[in-house]
C-alpha positions as CSV (number, residue, x, y, z in Angstrom):
1,M,-5.4,-16.8,-7.0
2,K,-1.8,-17.7,-7.0
3,I,1.3,-16.5,-5.1
4,L,4.7,-16.0,-6.8
5,I,7.7,-16.5,-4.6
6,V,10.9,-15.1,-5.9
7,T,13.9,-16.5,-4.0
8,G,17.1,-18.3,-4.6
9,M,16.9,-20.0,-1.3
10,E,17.4,-23.8,-1.1
11,G,14.4,-25.6,0.1
12,A,12.0,-23.0,-1.5
13,D,9.9,-25.9,-2.8
14,N,9.3,-27.0,0.8
15,C,8.3,-23.4,1.8
16,A,5.9,-23.2,-1.2
17,A,4.3,-26.5,-0.3
18,A,3.9,-25.3,3.4
19,L,2.4,-22.0,2.2
20,T,0.0,-23.7,-0.2
21,K,-1.2,-25.8,2.7
22,I,-1.5,-22.9,5.2
23,L,-3.0,-20.3,2.8
24,Q,-5.0,-22.7,0.6
25,L,-3.5,-20.8,-2.4
26,E,-1.3,-22.2,-5.1
27,C,2.3,-21.0,-4.6
28,E,4.8,-20.9,-7.5
29,I,8.6,-20.6,-7.1
30,A,10.8,-18.4,-9.3
31,Q,14.5,-18.9,-8.6
32,G,15.5,-15.5,-9.9
33,R,14.6,-12.4,-11.9
34,K,14.4,-14.0,-15.4
35,T,12.1,-16.8,-14.1
36,A,10.0,-14.3,-12.2
37,I,9.6,-12.0,-15.2
38,S,8.6,-14.9,-17.5
39,A,6.0,-16.1,-14.9
40,L,4.6,-12.6,-14.6
41,K,4.2,-12.4,-18.4
42,R,2.5,-15.8,-18.5
43,S,0.1,-15.5,-15.5
44,E,-1.6,-13.2,-13.0
45,Y,-0.8,-13.4,-9.2
46,A,-2.5,-12.2,-6.1
47,A,0.8,-11.5,-4.3
48,I,4.5,-11.5,-5.2
49,V,6.9,-12.4,-2.4
50,V,10.4,-11.4,-3.0
51,D,13.3,-12.5,-0.9
52,E,15.2,-9.4,0.5
53,G,18.5,-11.2,-0.6
54,I,17.4,-10.8,-4.2
55,I,16.4,-7.2,-3.6
56,D,20.0,-6.5,-2.3
57,S,21.8,-8.4,-5.0
58,D,19.7,-7.3,-8.1
59,P,17.7,-4.1,-7.3
60,A,17.2,-3.3,-11.0
61,G,15.8,-6.8,-11.6
62,V,13.5,-6.5,-8.8
63,E,12.3,-3.1,-10.1
64,Q,11.4,-5.0,-13.4
65,I,9.4,-7.5,-11.4
66,W,7.5,-4.7,-9.6
67,Q,6.7,-3.0,-12.9
68,L,5.3,-6.3,-14.3
69,A,3.4,-7.1,-11.1
70,G,0.1,-5.5,-12.2
71,L,-2.4,-5.7,-9.3
72,A,-0.4,-8.3,-7.3
73,I,0.5,-7.2,-3.8
74,P,4.3,-6.8,-3.3
75,V,5.7,-8.5,-0.2
76,Q,9.3,-8.3,0.8
77,V,10.6,-10.8,3.2
78,N,13.9,-12.0,4.6
79,F,13.6,-15.7,4.0
80,A,16.6,-16.4,6.2
81,L,14.7,-15.0,9.2
82,S,11.1,-16.1,8.3
83,G,9.4,-19.4,8.7
84,A,6.4,-20.5,6.7
85,Q,4.0,-19.4,9.4
86,R,5.3,-15.9,9.6
87,L,5.4,-15.7,5.8
88,A,1.8,-16.9,5.6
89,R,0.8,-14.2,8.1
90,E,2.6,-11.5,6.1
91,I,0.9,-12.6,2.8
92,R,-2.5,-12.9,4.5
93,M,-2.2,-9.4,6.0
94,A,-1.1,-8.0,2.5
95,L,-4.1,-9.7,0.8
96,N,-6.5,-8.5,3.5
97,R,-5.2,-5.0,3.2
98,R,-5.7,-5.1,-0.6
99,E,-9.3,-6.3,-0.1
100,R,-10.1,-3.4,2.4
101,E,-8.5,-0.9,-0.1
102,R,-10.5,-2.4,-2.9
103,A,-13.8,-2.2,-0.9
104,L,-13.0,1.5,0.1
105,A,-12.3,2.4,-3.5
106,H,-15.5,0.8,-4.6
107,E,-17.5,2.7,-2.0
108,A,-15.8,6.0,-2.9
109,A,-16.6,5.4,-6.6
110,A,-20.2,4.6,-5.9
111,A,-20.5,7.7,-3.7
112,A,-19.0,9.9,-6.5
113,I,-21.4,8.4,-9.1
114,E,-24.3,8.9,-6.8
115,T,-23.4,12.5,-6.1
116,E,-23.0,13.2,-9.9
117,L,-26.3,11.5,-10.7
118,K,-28.1,13.5,-7.9
119,S,-26.7,16.7,-9.2
120,T,-27.6,16.0,-12.8
121,V,-31.2,15.0,-11.8
122,A,-31.6,18.0,-9.7
123,G,-30.5,20.2,-12.7
124,L,-32.9,18.4,-15.1
125,L,-35.8,18.8,-12.6
126,L,-35.1,22.5,-11.9
127,H,-34.7,23.5,-15.6
128,S,-37.7,21.5,-16.8
129,Q,-39.9,23.1,-14.0
130,L,-38.5,26.6,-14.9
131,A,-39.3,26.0,-18.6
132,L,-42.9,25.0,-17.7
133,Q,-43.4,28.3,-16.0
134,D,-43.0,30.1,-19.4
135,R,-46.6,30.9,-20.6
136,E,-45.7,31.0,-24.3
137,I,-44.7,27.4,-24.6
138,P,-46.7,25.4,-27.1
139,A,-48.9,22.7,-25.6
140,P,-47.1,19.7,-27.2
141,L,-43.8,21.1,-25.9
142,A,-45.2,21.7,-22.4
143,E,-46.4,18.1,-22.3
144,K,-43.0,16.8,-23.1
145,L,-41.4,19.1,-20.5
146,R,-43.9,17.8,-17.9
147,L,-42.9,14.3,-18.8
148,V,-39.2,15.2,-18.4
149,A,-40.0,16.9,-15.1
150,D,-41.9,13.8,-13.9
151,L,-39.1,11.4,-14.9
152,A,-36.5,13.5,-13.2
153,G,-38.7,13.6,-10.1
154,N,-39.1,9.9,-10.1
155,L,-35.4,9.4,-10.5
156,R,-34.7,11.8,-7.7
157,E,-37.0,9.8,-5.4
158,Q,-35.2,6.6,-6.4
159,L,-31.8,8.2,-5.6
160,A,-32.9,9.5,-2.2
161,P,-32.0,7.5,0.8
162,H,-34.9,5.4,1.9
163,Q,-36.3,6.4,5.2
164,P,-37.9,3.7,7.4
165,R,-41.5,4.1,8.0
166,L,-42.7,4.7,11.5
């Protein structure tokens, strides 16, 4: 993971070195919009830190940066008022927030898939059992329907939450 710092501030290299040491993440400096855009086209970043001075002076350019950011977390900071420690805290909080959001999205997706699977399995089980109740089904077809019902039942048991035995 890398951090892209977009600022025109003098001493930005010192700030990047301090952040690299504090965060244990590589920090790259882009002195302006063009450098930032070319860096974003060349590499992927965990976070993009943009100096509020650049936001005020080049809002259209910063909009281009945000559009190219991909999954990088955007962080806006006033470098004139922030030291390396504060900037590191802001970046760490943003990265932690992204990790929590990613975990929540993963849990939600897993729950949705599980619900869909359970619904489909219940439908398979129900319809195969209903079909087996028909007395006019040929024996070979009835055997296949029993197999489908058994497979659906087994899958249903596997999808059911495991209850601890007492």
